[in-house]
C-alpha positions in Angstrom: -0.2 0.1 -0.3 1.4 3.4 -1.0 1.0 6.1 1.3 1.7 9.6 0.2 0.9 13.1 2.4 -0.6 15.9 0.8 2.2 18.3 -0.8 4.8 15.3 -0.6 7.2 15.5 -3.5 6.9 13.0 -6.1 9.5 12.7 -9.0 9.2 11.3 -12.5 12.3 10.0 -14.1 11.1 9.6 -17.5 8.1 12.1 -17.6 8.1 12.9 -21.1 5.9 9.5 -21.7 2.4 10.0 -23.2 1.4 8.1 -20.2 4.2 9.3 -17.5 3.3 13.2 -18.4 -0.7 12.5 -17.8 0.2 11.1 -14.7 2.2 13.7 -14.0 -0.5 16.3 -14.0 -3.0 14.0 -12.6 -0.8 14.2 -9.3 -0.4 17.6 -9.5 -4.0 18.3 -9.8 -4.2 15.2 -6.5 -1.9 18.2 -4.6 1.4 16.5 -4.8 4.7 18.6 -5.6 5.8 16.8 -8.8 9.0 17.0 -10.5 10.5 14.9 -13.5 13.1 14.2 -15.8 13.8 12.7 -19.4 16.6 12.3 -22.0 14.1 13.6 -24.6 11.6 16.1 -24.8 9.2 17.3 -27.4 6.0 18.3 -28.1 2.8 17.3 -27.0 3.8 16.3 -24.0 6.6 19.1 -23.5 4.3 21.5 -24.5 1.8 19.9 -21.7 4.3 19.9 -18.7 5.6 23.5 -19.5 1.8 24.4 -19.1 1.7 22.3 -15.8 4.7 24.5 -14.6 6.1 21.0 -13.8 10.3 21.5 -13.3 11.6 19.2 -15.8 15.2 18.3 -15.7 16.8 17.4 -19.5 19.2 14.7 -19.4 19.1 11.6 -16.2 21.3 12.5 -13.4 22.0 11.5 -9.8 21.9 16.2 -9.1 18.7 15.6 -10.4 17.4 13.6 -6.6 19.2 16.2 -4.3 16.1 17.2 -2.7 15.1 13.4 -1.9 12.2 13.0 -3.0 9.3 11.3 -1.1 8.1 8.8 -3.9 10.2 8.2 -7.3 7.9 7.0 -10.4 10.5 4.8 -12.9 9.2 5.2 -16.0 9.2 1.6 -18.1 11.7 2.7 -20.2 14.3 3.3 -18.2 16.7 0.5 -17.0 19.3 -0.6 -15.0 22.5 1.8 -15.5 20.3 4.5 -16.1 22.0 7.3 -13.5 19.4 8.4 -12.0 17.7 5.1 -11.2 21.4 3.7 -9.7 20.9 6.5 -7.7 17.3 5.9 -6.5 18.5 2.0 -5.6 22.1 3.1 -3.6 20.2 6.3 -1.7 17.0 3.8 -0.4 15.1 6.6 -2.0 11.1 5.1 -2.1 10.6 3.9 -5.7 7.2 2.4 -7.9 5.7 2.0 -11.2 3.7 4.1 -13.1 0.3 1.3 -12.7 1.4 1.1 -9.1 0.7 4.4 -8.0 -2.3 4.7 -10.7 -4.4 2.0 -9.3 -3.8 3.2 -5.2 -4.3 6.7 -5.9 -6.8 7.1 -8.6 -8.4 3.8 -9.4 -9.5 1.7 -6.2 -12.3 3.5 -5.2 -13.6 4.1 -9.0 -15.5 2.2 -11.2 -12.9 1.6 -13.7 -13.2 0.9 -17.2 -10.0 -0.5 -19.5 -9.4 0.5 -22.9 -7.2 -2.3 -24.4 -5.8 -3.9 -27.5 -2.6 -3.6 -30.1 -4.8 -0.8 -31.5 -6.6 2.2 -31.5 -6.8 2.5 -27.4 -5.5 6.1 -27.1 -9.0 7.2 -29.9 -11.1 4.8 -27.9 -10.5 6.1 -24.6 -10.7 9.5 -26.3 -13.8 9.0 -27.6 -15.6 7.2 -24.5 -14.0 9.7 -21.8 -15.9 12.3 -23.9 -19.0 10.8 -24.5 -19.2 10.5 -20.4 -18.2 13.9 -20.3 -20.7 15.2 -22.5 -23.5 12.7 -20.6 -22.9 15.2 -17.2 -20.4 11.8 -15.8 -17.3 13.8 -14.8 -15.0 10.6 -14.9 -11.5 10.8 -14.5 -9.2 9.6 -17.1 -6.0 9.2 -18.7 -5.1 9.3 -21.9 -1.8 8.3 -23.6 -2.3 11.2 -26.0 -3.5 14.6 -26.0 -7.3 14.6 -27.3 -8.7 17.9 -28.8 -11.6 18.1 -26.6 -9.6 18.1 -23.8 -6.8 20.8 -22.5 -4.8 17.6 -21.7 -4.6 14.4 -21.8 -6.1 13.1 -18.0 -8.5 14.3 -15.4 -8.7 13.3 -11.6 -12.6 14.2 -11.8 -14.4 15.1 -8.8 -14.0 14.0 -5.5 -17.4 12.3 -6.1 -16.9 10.7 -9.1 -17.9 7.4 -10.0 -15.9 6.6 -13.3 -12.4 6.4 -13.9 -11.7 6.0 -17.9 -7.6 4.2 -18.5 -5.9 3.7 -21.2 -4.7 0.0 -20.7 -1.5 -0.9 -22.6 0.1 -4.0 -22.9 3.9 -3.1 -22.7 5.8 -4.3 -19.0 5.6 -2.2 -16.1 8.9 -1.3 -14.6 12.3 -2.9 -14.9 11.6 -4.4 -11.5 7.9 -5.6 -13.3 7.9 -6.8 -16.5 4.2 -8.0 -16.7 1.6 -5.8 -18.5 0.8 -2.6 -17.0 -3.3 -3.1 -17.5 -2.6 -6.3 -15.1 -2.2 -3.7 -12.1 -5.7 -2.0 -13.1 -8.2 -4.3 -11.7 -10.8 -2.8 -14.5 -14.7 -3.5 -13.5 -15.1 -3.6 -17.3 -13.4 -3.2 -20.6 -12.6 -2.7 -23.9 -10.9 -5.0 -26.4 -10.0 -3.6 -29.6 -7.3 -5.9 -31.2 -4.8 -8.3 -30.4 -1.6 -8.6 -32.8 2.0 -9.4 -32.3 3.9 -6.4 -31.6 6.6 -5.5 -28.7 9.1 -7.8 -30.0 11.4 -6.7 -27.5 9.5 -8.0 -24.8 7.1 -10.6 -26.4 8.1 -13.8 -28.1 5.5 -14.4 -30.6 1.7 -13.8 -30.7 0.8 -16.5 -28.5 2.7 -14.8 -25.7 0.7 -11.4 -26.6 -2.6 -13.2 -26.6 -2.1 -14.8 -22.8 -1.1 -11.5 -21.7 -4.7 -10.3 -23.0 -5.9 -13.0 -21.6 -5.0 -12.8 -18.5 -6.7 -8.9 -18.5 -10.0 -10.5 -19.3 -9.8 -12.8 -16.3 -9.4 -10.2 -14.0 -12.9 -8.1 -15.2 -15.3 -9.8 -12.0 -18.8 -11.6 -12.8 -20.2 -8.4 -12.1 -18.5 -6.9 -14.9 -18.8 -6.4 -18.6 -16.5 -6.9 -21.9 -16.6 -5.2 -25.0 -14.9 -7.2 -27.9 -14.4 -6.6 -31.2 -16.0 -9.1 -33.0 -13.8 -9.2 -36.4 -10.3 -11.1 -34.8 -10.8 -14.8 -34.3 -8.4 -14.7 -31.6 -10.5 -11.9 -29.6 -13.3 -14.6 -30.2 -11.5 -17.5 -28.9 -10.3 -15.5 -26.0 -13.5 -14.2 -25.0 -14.8 -17.7 -24.5 -13.1 -18.0 -20.9 -14.4 -14.5 -19.9 -17.1 -14.7 -16.6 -18.4 -11.4 -17.2 -20.7 -10.3 -19.8 -19.6 -10.1 -23.1 -20.8 -7.9 -26.2 -19.1 -7.8 -29.2 -18.9 -5.2 -32.2 -17.9 -5.0 -35.7 -19.2 -3.7 -39.4 -19.2 -7.9 -40.3 -20.5 -8.9 -37.6 -20.9 -8.8 -33.8 -23.7 -7.4 -31.5 -23.5 -3.7 -32.1 -22.8 -3.3 -35.6 -22.3 -0.6 -38.5 -23.8 -0.4 -42.1 -24.4 2.1 -44.7 -20.8 3.8 -43.9 -20.5 7.0 -45.6 -17.3 8.9 -46.1 -16.3 12.5 -47.2 -13.4 15.0 -47.0 -15.0 16.6 -43.5 -15.4 12.8 -41.9 -17.3 9.4 -42.2 -21.2 8.5 -40.8 -22.3 5.3 -40.6 -25.7 3.5 -38.9 -25.6 1.5 -35.6 -27.6 -1.4 -34.9 -27.9 -3.7 -31.7 -28.7 -7.1 -32.4 -30.6 -6.3 -35.4 -32.4 -3.1 -33.6 -31.4 0.0 -35.4 -30.0 2.7 -33.2 -29.4 5.6 -34.9 -26.7 7.0 -37.1 -23.2 8.4 -36.0 -21.6 11.4 -37.8 -17.9 12.6 -36.7 -15.4 14.4 -38.0 -13.1 10.9 -38.0 -12.2 9.1 -41.2 -11.4 5.2 -41.9 -12.5 1.9 -41.1 -10.4 1.2 -38.2 -12.1 4.2 -36.8 -15.7 3.1 -37.4 -14.5 0.1 -35.2 -13.4 2.5 -32.5 -16.7 4.3 -32.2 -18.1 1.2 -32.0 -16.2 0.0 -28.8 -16.9 3.2 -27.2 -20.9 2.9 -28.1 -21.1 -0.2 -26.6 -19.6 1.1 -23.4 -21.3 3.6 -22.9 -24.5 2.0 -23.8 -24.1 -0.6 -21.0 -23.6 2.3 -18.7 -26.8 3.5 -19.2 -25.8 6.7 -21.2 -29.1 7.4 -24.0 -28.4 7.3 -27.6 -28.8 10.4 -28.3 -25.9 12.0 -26.0 -24.0 9.6 -27.5 -24.6 10.9 -30.7 -24.4 14.3 -29.5 -20.8 13.5 -28.5 -19.7 12.1 -31.5 -20.6 15.0 -33.7 -18.3 17.1 -31.7 -15.5 15.0 -30.7 -12.4 16.4 -32.8 -10.0 13.7 -32.6 -6.3 13.2 -30.9 -3.0 14.9 -31.4 -1.3 12.5 -33.9 -3.6 10.5 -35.4 -4.3 11.8 -38.5 -3.8 15.3 -37.4 -3.2 18.1 -40.4 -0.2 20.2 -39.1 -0.3 22.5 -41.7 -0.3 23.5 -45.4 2.6 24.9 -47.7 2.1 25.7 -51.6 -1.2 23.7 -51.8 0.7 20.6 -49.9 -0.6 19.1 -46.9 1.4 18.2 -44.1 -0.3 15.0 -41.9 0.8 13.7 -38.6 0.4 10.0 -37.3 1.8 8.0 -34.3 1.3 4.8 -36.9 3.9 2.4 -35.7 3.0 -1.1 -36.4 2.1 -2.5 -40.0 -1.4 -2.6 -39.6 -1.9 0.9 -37.9 0.1 2.1 -40.7 -2.0 0.3 -43.4 -5.4 1.8 -42.0 -3.5 5.0 -41.5 -3.1 5.5 -45.3 -6.6 3.9 -46.0 -7.8 6.4 -44.2 -5.9 9.3 -46.0 -6.8 7.7 -48.8 -10.6 8.4 -47.9 -10.3 12.1 -46.1 -8.2 13.0 -49.4 -9.9 11.6 -52.0 -8.3 12.3 -55.6 -4.9 13.5 -53.7 -1.4 11.9 -54.3 -0.8 10.5 -50.9 3.0 10.2 -49.4 4.0 7.6 -46.7 6.9 8.9 -44.7 8.1 6.6 -42.5 10.7 6.8 -39.2 11.0 3.2 -38.2 11.0 4.1 -34.8 9.2 1.6 -32.2 10.9 -1.3 -30.7 9.2 -4.0 -32.7 9.3 -1.8 -36.1 12.6 -1.6 -35.7 13.2 -5.5 -36.1 13.0 -7.3 -39.1 9.9 -9.3 -37.7 7.4 -7.3 -40.0 9.2 -7.0 -42.9 6.6 -8.2 -45.9 4.1 -6.7 -44.1 5.6 -3.1 -43.8 6.1 -3.0 -47.4 2.2 -4.3 -48.1 1.2 -1.4 -45.5 3.2 1.4 -47.3 2.3 0.6 -50.8 -1.2 1.7 -50.1 0.7 4.9 -50.9 1.6 6.3 -54.1 5.2 7.2 -53.2 7.0 6.3 -50.1 9.9 8.0 -48.2 11.8 5.9 -45.5 13.8 7.6 -43.1 16.6 5.6 -41.4 16.0 3.2 -38.2 16.3 5.1 -35.2 19.2 4.3 -33.2 20.1 1.3 -34.9 22.7 0.1 -33.3 20.9 -0.8 -30.2 19.5 -3.2 -32.3 21.5 -6.7 -32.8 22.4 -6.9 -36.7 20.8 -9.9 -37.2 17.5 -8.4 -35.8 17.6 -5.4 -37.1 15.1 -4.2 -39.7 16.5 -4.1 -43.1 15.4 -1.1 -45.0 17.1 -2.0 -48.2 15.2 -4.9 -48.6 12.1 -3.2 -47.7 12.3 -0.6 -50.4 12.7 -3.4 -52.8 9.6 -4.9 -51.5 7.9 -1.6 -52.1 9.4 -1.2 -55.5 8.3 -4.5 -56.6 4.4 -3.5 -55.6 4.7 -1.0 -58.1 5.2 1.9 -55.6 8.1 4.7 -56.2 10.2 4.4 -52.6 13.0 6.4 -51.7 15.2 6.4 -48.7 17.0 9.0 -46.6 19.7 8.9 -44.0 19.0 12.4 -42.4 15.9 15.0 -41.6 17.6 17.5 -43.8 18.5 15.1 -46.2 14.5 13.8 -46.2 13.4 17.9 -46.6 15.2 18.7 -49.2 14.2 16.1 -51.4 10.7 15.8 -50.6 10.2 20.0 -50.7 11.8 18.9 -54.2 9.6 16.6 -55.5 6.2 17.5 -54.2 3.1 19.3 -56.1 0.3 21.3 -55.0 -2.6 19.2 -54.1 -0.1 16.1 -52.5 -0.6 15.0 -48.7 2.7 14.2 -46.6 1.4 11.4 -44.1 4.5 12.0 -41.8 4.4 8.8 -39.5 6.6 8.4 -36.2 6.4 7.1 -32.6 8.8 9.7 -31.4 9.7 13.4 -32.7 11.0 12.9 -35.7 13.5 15.6 -35.7 10.5 18.5 -36.1 10.1 17.2 -39.7 6.7 18.6 -39.7 7.6 21.9 -39.1 11.0 21.8 -41.5 9.0 20.4 -44.5 6.6 22.9 -44.4 8.7 25.8 -44.2 10.7 24.3 -46.9 8.1 23.8 -49.3 6.8 27.5 -48.4 10.0 28.3 -49.4 10.2 26.8 -52.8 7.2 27.2 -53.8 8.1 25.2 -56.9 5.4 23.5 -59.0 6.7 20.3 -60.8 4.8 19.0 -63.5 3.2 14.9 -62.9 6.4 14.3 -66.2 9.2 15.3 -63.4 7.5 13.3 -60.0 
């Protein structure tokens, strides 16, 4: 049991991660004095921390702990050998993981609704939080991103708030706890969006990933509820062992179904039925088939908790999406720059299909930085080539910090490039941000859309591209493209 007095000093090592940044905000809301440190700090979390006026030290040093914090929270990206972590251990300072703190301080007294799955967690958590908020239920929430409908990705909610909605991550917890984060949350209800092989650095194979999600399902009490995507055989089998009520959702099958899907440059609309009974029609600003699934999961959960259909419809009309999820960051000389967090072949494929739907008739560029622990490895080379081939043109950045991946496991970009070219799609590679910006700004034409995909800062490439395209103002004929 973790006991902290009001005003206690809590220091977060690895504070610039999306979940850690949100936790910093929750702790500050709860009346604790919060500080943090990280090696690399970039938007949107850097902006969020600055707005909260939380002191952040750039770089890990033992000196950051001279004030002897009452509790140090160790992010899951922090490993033995980190200077700050070593100081925590040497000085015998109290420490804990992010999930432990969340459970003890924010979840234990609430009805906890967990959103889990390989894909879509951030968007579904944002949608559900907005539906509950719009319905006047004042939920607490923690989102691994920054939703556009809220000032930030967290809110503890009022003291008497009944609900806490949390993005439930399957990645490991901390250097001293290699189990999934979501096993700490003890959910009363959950949404399960997808199960695919991911996090190749900690999971051996798809079976190991599936076992982790089955353990989560096994935590939901008999009185609880699970909304699960019906269009995954793996999920359907996993749900067979559930003790709680299970409802499924999907387009082709499920208790909750979407049909009559219409897409436009402004978003998507579709009809919703529950077990054959028409419920109404959703109109939203989001694009892509994957977002239809995301909304169906949130609709099922909101309906389970008694939120009226009219409230759900109203909330979805005004839902404005999430930062770094198909986010248009700017336009210059008729070229649109889109930012997306996609870092798994499935997410990349769905993002590019969504871009085709939203920007119909325009040439789509896919600009990818292989940065995640899975994407830097060679486990998905064929799948990645298939996904990127949805675009008209592809630009590949170098593998991020490739020296940290054993050569035998490292993604071979030359091989991926040849696979893409073999599918009839033009592909180029750039070793530096500057090289990519120079080449792309010379090639793009008015009307083009560049979808930038990375789960990191990518060297601030979005702004650099906008500036370079604006400066050149070059219209290149199709024959030279």
